[in-house]
DRENRO-303398 format. One record per residue (C-alpha): residue in one letter; residue number from 1; x negated, y, z. Coordinates in pm, whole numbers, always signed. Layout:
BEGIN
   resn   resi       px       py       pz
      A    NUM        X        Y        Z
...
//
This chain:
BEGIN
   resn   resi       px       py       pz
      M      1    +2140    +2098     +688
      T      2    +2433    +1987     +477
      H      3    +2616    +1658     +517
      A      4    +2499    +1558     +167
      Q      5    +2134    +1613     +265
      R      6    +2170    +1404     +580
      K      7    +2344    +1125     +386
      R      8    +2074    +1128     +120
      I      9    +1793    +1099     +374
      A     10    +1970     +814     +554
      G     11    +2001     +628     +224
      L     12    +1626     +648     +164
      H     13    +1564     +418     +461
      R     14    +1682     +134     +233
      K     15    +1532      +12      -95
      K     16    +1868      +39     -274
      G     17    +1890     +406     -181
      R     18    +1532     +470     -292
      V     19    +1599     +308     -628
      E     20    +1922     +502     -679
      E     21    +1774     +837     -578
      G     22    +1427     +785     -724
      C     23    +1283     +922     -400
      F     24    +1121     +801      -78
      L     25    +1059     +933     +273
      V     26     +734    +1046     +431
      E     27     +730    +1102     +807
      G     28     +483    +1241    +1056
      V     29     +253    +1542    +1075
      K     30      -60    +1369     +940
      S     31     +124    +1192     +658
      V     32     +304    +1506     +544
      E     33      -22    +1703     +553
      D     34     -183    +1439     +329
      L     35     +123    +1452     +103
      L     36      +96    +1830      +68
      R     37     -261    +1788      -56
      S     38     -162    +1523     -311
      D     39       -5    +1556     -656
      F     40     +320    +1382     -553
      E     41     +633    +1587     -622
      I     42     +805    +1694     -298
      V     43    +1179    +1758     -317
      L     44    +1254    +1869      +39
      I     45    +1091    +1903     +380
      V     46    +1290    +1879     +703
      A     47    +1114    +1998    +1017
      T     48    +1177    +2114    +1370
      E     49    +1118    +2480    +1451
      D     50     +772    +2415    +1596
      W     51     +626    +2261    +1277
      Q     52     +397    +2488    +1080
      A     53     +279    +2397     +731
      P     54     -102    +2384     +697
      V     55      -87    +2487     +329
      A     56     +163    +2641      +93
      V     57     +482    +2435      +64
      P     58     +610    +2382     -294
      C     59     +969    +2301     -197
      P     60    +1256    +2411      +29
      V     61    +1210    +2361     +406
      E     62    +1517    +2284     +617
      R     63    +1493    +2330     +994
      A     64    +1661    +2083    +1229
      G     65    +1703    +2059    +1604
      R     66    +1534    +1775    +1793
      D     67    +1853    +1571    +1831
      E     68    +1945    +1607    +1465
      F     69    +1592    +1521    +1358
      K     70    +1595    +1200    +1563
      K     71    +1904    +1086    +1373
      L     72    +1725    +1138    +1043
      S     73    +1401     +965    +1140
      A     74    +1312     +601    +1078
      L     75    +1043     +611    +1349
      E     76    +1091     +490    +1705
      T     77     +912     +805    +1822
      P     78    +1000    +1076    +1569
      Q     79     +750    +1351    +1502
      S     80     +838    +1701    +1386
      V     81     +852    +1671    +1008
      L     82     +963    +1448     +722
      A     83     +966    +1491     +346
      V     84    +1175    +1364      +57
      V     85     +939    +1277     -230
      K     86     +987    +1174     -592
      I     87     +881     +818     -673
      P     88     +617     +848     -949
      E     89     +640     +666    -1279
      K     90     +484     +320    -1285
      R     91     +123     +331    -1394
      T     92      +19     +157    -1717
      D     93     -340     +277    -1756
      W     94     -517       -8    -1574
      K     95     -879      -68    -1674
      A     96    -1108     -360    -1592
      Q     97    -1368     -162    -1403
      G     98    -1452     -110    -1037
      R     99    -1331     -313     -738
      W    100     -964     -407     -705
      L    101     -738     -597     -467
      G    102     -462     -816     -606
      L    103     -170     -887     -372
      D    104      +40    -1194     -446
      G    105     +377    -1177     -269
      I    106     +284     -967      +36
      Q    107     +606     -919     +233
      D    108     +521     -741     +556
      P    109     +532     -358     +529
      G    110     +263     -317     +794
      N    111      +29     -546     +602
      L    112      +76     -363     +273
      G    113      +27      -26     +441
      T    114     -290     -148     +610
      L    115     -424     -294     +285
      L    116     -367      +41     +113
      R    117     -564     +204     +392
      L    118     -843      -53     +355
      A    119     -864       +5      -20
      D    120     -892     +376      +51
      W    121    -1158     +328     +322
      F    122    -1381     +103     +112
      G    123    -1346     +311     -203
      L    124    -1171      +48     -415
      E    125    -1026     +156     -748
      G    126     -679      +45     -644
      I    127     -437     -244     -593
      V    128     -243     -470     -830
      C    129      +79     -601     -670
      S    130     +298     -885     -788
      P    131     +659     -773     -854
      D    132     +788     -945     -538
      C    133     +559     -758     -298
      V    134     +731     -537      -43
      D    135     +821     -192     -177
      R    136     +518      +32     -127
      F    137     +753     +326      -60
      N    138     +921     +149     +230
      P    139     +893     +396     +523
      K    140     +695     +140     +727
      V    141     +444      +92     +444
      V    142     +402     +468     +405
      Q    143     +353     +509     +780
      A    144     +103     +222     +810
      S    145     -101     +354     +518
      M    146     -175     +678     +709
      G    147     -175     +884     +389
      S    148     -360     +632     +172
      V    149      -42     +563      -26
      F    150      -98     +903     -190
      R    151     -459     +830     -287
      V    152     -475     +462     -389
      P    153     -349     +375     -740
      V    154     -104      +83     -737
      Y    155      -10     -123    -1041
      E    156     +252     -397    -1074
      A    157     +192     -717    -1269
      D    158     +263    -1088    -1274
      L    159      -74    -1194    -1138
      S    160      -99    -1531    -1311
      G    161      -67    -1372    -1654
      F    162     -268    -1069    -1546
      V    163     -564    -1285    -1442
      R    164     -554    -1486    -1764
      D    165     -563    -1165    -1969
      L    166     -869    -1024    -1793
      P    167    -1187     -985    -1999
      G    168    -1403    -1296    -1961
      E    169    -1688    -1102    -1801
      F    170    -1466     -940    -1536
      W    171    -1507    -1136    -1211
      C    172    -1191    -1252    -1035
      A    173    -1152    -1458     -717
      G    174     -881    -1564     -475
      A    175     -886    -1598      -98
      F    176     -826    -1958      +19
      L    177     -884    -2164     +331
      D    178    -1099    -2407     +130
      G    179    -1299    -2163      -82
      G    180    -1670    -2093      -90
      D    181    -1819    -1915     +212
      V    182    -1794    -1543     +133
      Y    183    -2111    -1479     +337
      G    184    -2310    -1711     +113
      Q    185    -2198    -1566     -220
      S    186    -2360    -1317     -451
      L    187    -2067    -1088     -524
      P    188    -2057     -865     -832
      D    189    -2024     -488     -832
      E    190    -1687     -507    -1005
      G    191    -1394     -743    -1001
      L    192    -1052     -837     -867
      L    193    -1002    -1015     -533
      I    194     -656    -1167     -479
      L    195     -493    -1212     -138
      G    196     -181    -1424      -96
      N    197     +151    -1421      +84
      E    198     +141    -1420     +464
      G    199     +289    -1769     +497
      Q    200     +235    -1943     +162
      G    201      -90    -1792      +40
      I    202     -158    -1744     -331
      R    203     +118    -1903     -539
      P    204      +29    -2210     -752
      E    205      +69    -2028    -1085
      T    206     -182    -1764     -983
      E    207     -415    -2021     -828
      A    208     -422    -2215    -1154
      A    209     -555    -1907    -1335
      L    210     -843    -1855    -1090
      E    211    -1192    -1999    -1133
      N    212    -1342    -1856     -814
      R    213    -1228    -1933     -459
      L    214    -1356    -1760     -146
      T    215    -1300    -1812     +225
      I    216    -1399    -1656     +554
      P    217    -1556    -1948     +744
      R    218    -1371    -2043    +1061
      R    219    -1575    -2091    +1378
      G    220    -1294    -2122    +1631
      R    221     -954    -2291    +1643
      A    222     -716    -2028    +1503
      E    223     -510    -2165    +1214
      S    224     -551    -1858     +994
      L    225     -616    -1484     +978
      N    226     -359    -1214     +923
      V    227     -383    -1110     +556
      A    228     -476     -751     +639
      M    229     -748     -871     +879
      A    230     -881    -1103     +612
      G    231     -870     -820     +360
      A    232    -1087     -606     +588
      V    233    -1351     -879     +616
      F    234    -1355     -951     +243
      C    235    -1375     -582     +148
      S    236    -1652     -514     +397
      E    237    -1860     -808     +272
      W    238    -1792     -723      -92
      V    239    -1914     -364      -52
      R    240    -2211     -467     +165
      N    241    -2314     -753      -63
      A    242    -2290     -558     -385
      R    243    -2476     -264     -240
//
């Protein structure tokens, strides 16, 4: 590998580098295999000698020794392959149909990655993120999504205005501690469910645009649920209820 290649990969660990290069990193055997089966544009693959591609590789492959590979990796326990991938253009073709998650200010990479994975598992149409959500191409988000980042459409929008512009018949609700019991609701087949920031919840501007409020009833003494845990419960009940 050249010095320029190593420097470029190191820069992609940071958002500034990803913005400047227009690329992001994908690490790990499973994630790279999912990437190779997606329509994302791959610029370069770096792998140790023991990595074998499961399908045809549409880009150059650079081999690296174990020690060199560890220096390139963002993982605590590096695997045998990483890829440099083009960041796709922002999507603008959103349609008010199907089930969607809205994420208002999610900051933790692990939470966003897990929510992408949940949307993939439950067959949601995709996710709408507020502009201040953590970068979905952060290496920790990509890793936590376990390949779902390549399959789940993600749109960016100011959620307060986005909710106000929704068609009147398109159901929309937010997750709150004081909402209606999700287990006692008749949930529609389609709609948008909004989850808020890990510490502050849904911001006041977005809350003001919402007519429907849902909660997962608390039976014990815990103050709150992790947003990804709550997302799993809401998605499961939404799919079960509508079915």
